[in-house]
Structures are given as C-alpha cells and as structure tokens.
N, C-alpha and C positions, 0 to 999 in steps of 0.2 A: 392517526393518519401517517402513512408511509411517505418518506421523502428520500430523494437520492442523496447519497453521501456527498456527491459533488456540490449539491445545493447547500449543504450544511457547513462545509469547510470553507475557511477563508484562504487557505493555501493548500494546494494539491500538486505535488511535484514528485518526479523520480530522477534518480541520478545513479551513476556508477558508485559502487562501494568497493573499489578495486576492480581489477579486470574480470573477476569471476562472480561478482554479486551485484545486485541492484537493490537500492534502498528507495522506499517510497515514504515521503513525509506528508502527513495530513495534519494541518494546524487549524485551530478554531479560535475565534475571537470572543466567544461567549462561554463562560463556565457551564451553564445549563445545557448548552448544545453538546459540548464535549462530554459531559457526564451522561447525557442521553445516548450518545453513540457508544460510549464505553459500556454502559449498562445493557445495551441491546443484545450483546452477546453474538453479534453477527460477524465481527471481525475475528476469525479464527484461522488457524493454519489450514484446516480442512477446506474452508470456504475459499481462501486465497488460492490454494492449490487447484481447486476446481476451476476458478475463474481464469487462471493462467495455464491450465492444462499441464500442471507439474505434479510430480509425486509429492505427497505431504512432507516427506523428509527434506525436500528442497527449500522449505520455508525455514529460514535460520532463526529469525527473531521477530517477535511482535512485542513492541514496548509501548505501553501507555504511560506517557510522561506527564503526570499531573501538573507539575510546576510550569510547564510550557503549554499546557492544554493541547498536547500533540500526540500523534501516534506515529511510530516508526516501524516500518515493515521491511525486513531484509530477506531476500531469497536468492538462491543460486541461479546464475545465468545458464541457459541451455548451451550457449555458444559464448566463449570468452570474448571480451571487447576487442574489436579490431581484427578478428580472424575472418577467414573466408566464410561467407554466409551471414555474418553479423549485419543486421539492418539498422541498428541504432547504437553506434559506437559509444555515445555518451550516456546511454540509458535514459535519455531525457523524455522519451515518449511512452514509457512503460506504465504509467499510472492509469491509463484509459480503462482497462477492465474493471477497476474498482469504482469508477465514477458513477456507474448505474446501480451500485449496490444499494438496496433499499433498507432504510432504517425506520423501524416502527416505534 
C-alpha cells in the first residue's frame, strides 16, 4: 500500500544552505520505515527535479544517512536568497512538493 512521504517522516523541513542552495531534511523515527523509503527508489535526482520544475543538474546532493535515519536533499535555488523575486528568504517552506510523494 502506498503512503505519502509526509506521513512516514517524523521531521520534514527545508532551509537555506547558503544564499544559493536549499536543503531538505527528512528524518524517521523507525528504522524499518527509513529502510522502506530508501529501498523504494523513489527519491532520485530526476524525481526531485520534476517535482520542483528544475533541471536535473540543479539537484546537488541526495544523501541517505543511515546513522541518523535521515535523508538530506540539496538543490540550487532558482533565485538567490533575499534578492528581488525571492518569496521565501529562509527557504523554510520548500519541502512541500515532496510531501505528497508516494512510497510503495
């Protein structure tokens, strides 16, 4: 049965990683759930790029950190933090597109 990534994660947040990048942290409180998400193969540069409307090359890092049961995703901002046209100077609301990602 598919479940939303948001429902599986215990922490789901985004933040600036400097003025030119956004980092998304997804943390789990259960090793089996973390392994399920990791093994699903759904969290890829291509899928993230599609969800965010970015070129695949803008996805800088996807790190599965087993010791913390977490996933860190970093991508290039389309507009640097604080410049004209930036609607989220802190990058704090950028995790939303990933929330509905279905994990089987």
